[in-house]
C-alpha positions as CSV (number, residue, x, y, z in Angstrom):
1,M,-36.0,19.8,-14.7
2,S,-33.7,20.4,-12.2
3,M,-31.5,17.3,-11.0
4,N,-30.5,18.9,-7.9
5,H,-30.9,16.2,-5.5
6,E,-28.2,15.4,-2.1
7,S,-25.7,12.7,-2.9
8,N,-27.4,10.6,0.5
9,G,-30.6,9.6,-0.8
10,E,-33.1,10.6,1.4
11,D,-35.3,12.7,-1.5
12,M,-35.3,9.3,-3.2
13,G,-36.7,7.5,-1.1
14,G,-33.7,5.1,-0.6
15,P,-31.8,4.5,3.1
16,V,-29.9,7.1,4.2
17,R,-25.9,6.0,3.6
18,R,-23.0,7.2,6.0
19,Q,-20.1,9.0,5.3
20,F,-17.2,5.7,5.2
21,F,-14.5,6.8,7.7
22,R,-10.7,5.2,7.0
23,R,-7.7,5.4,9.7
24,R,-4.9,6.7,8.2
25,K,-2.1,4.1,8.1
26,T,1.5,4.7,9.1
27,C,4.1,4.3,7.2
28,P,6.2,1.6,9.3
29,F,9.6,2.6,7.9
30,S,8.9,6.4,9.5
31,G,9.3,7.0,13.2
32,E,10.4,5.8,16.7
33,N,11.5,2.3,16.2
34,A,11.1,1.5,12.5
35,L,12.3,-0.8,10.7
36,A,15.5,-0.3,8.3
37,I,14.9,-1.0,4.5
38,D,17.9,-3.4,3.4
39,Y,18.2,-5.6,0.3
40,K,19.2,-8.9,2.4
41,D,16.1,-8.9,4.6
42,V,14.2,-10.6,2.6
43,R,12.0,-11.9,5.1
44,L,11.0,-8.0,5.2
45,L,11.0,-7.6,1.6
46,G,8.3,-10.4,1.2
47,R,5.8,-8.5,3.1
48,F,5.9,-5.9,-0.1
49,V,5.5,-8.2,-2.7
50,S,2.3,-9.8,-3.3
51,E,1.9,-13.6,-3.8
52,R,3.2,-12.6,-7.9
53,G,6.3,-11.4,-7.1
54,K,4.7,-7.8,-8.2
55,I,5.9,-4.9,-5.7
56,I,2.7,-3.5,-4.0
57,P,2.3,0.5,-4.2
58,S,2.5,2.6,-1.5
59,R,-1.6,3.5,-1.2
60,I,-2.0,-0.3,-0.2
61,S,1.0,-0.8,2.0
62,A,0.8,2.6,2.9
63,V,4.5,3.6,2.9
64,S,5.9,6.8,2.2
65,M,6.9,8.0,-0.9
66,K,10.6,8.1,-0.2
67,K,11.1,5.1,1.7
68,Q,8.4,3.4,-1.1
69,R,11.6,4.2,-3.8
70,E,14.1,2.5,-0.9
71,L,11.9,-0.4,-0.5
72,T,12.0,-0.9,-4.3
73,V,15.6,-0.4,-4.9
74,A,16.3,-2.9,-2.0
75,I,13.7,-5.9,-3.8
76,K,15.1,-4.9,-6.9
77,R,18.3,-5.4,-5.5
78,A,17.7,-8.5,-3.8
79,R,16.4,-9.9,-7.4
80,F,19.4,-9.0,-8.7
81,L,21.8,-11.0,-6.5
82,A,19.1,-14.2,-6.8
83,L,18.5,-13.3,-2.9
84,M,14.4,-13.1,-4.4
85,P,12.5,-14.7,-7.3
86,F,11.5,-11.7,-9.7
87,V,8.0,-13.5,-10.5
88,T,6.5,-16.9,-8.9
89,D,4.0,-19.8,-11.1
C-alpha cells in the first residue's frame, strides 16, 4: 500500500493548510544609518542579551554573521570591564 499523499491534508479529509510566510529580517548594523557596535554602549548591547544574561543567537536577532561576531566580542569586553553582568539572578 502506497503512502503517497499530498502534505496539505486535502486527501485525508482535513483542513487545507496555508504555507507560513515569514518576512525576512534585516540586520540592524548594516546599511545606511546603521547602529555602531561599541562595547561602551551598554543600552544597545543589552538589547542583544537575554534576561538571564545570555547572548541572543543571530537567527533570532537577525544580525548578520560578521556583525554577530563583532557584537559578541563587544558584549564579552563589556562584561570583562564590569559594564555588564555575566549573569543575572
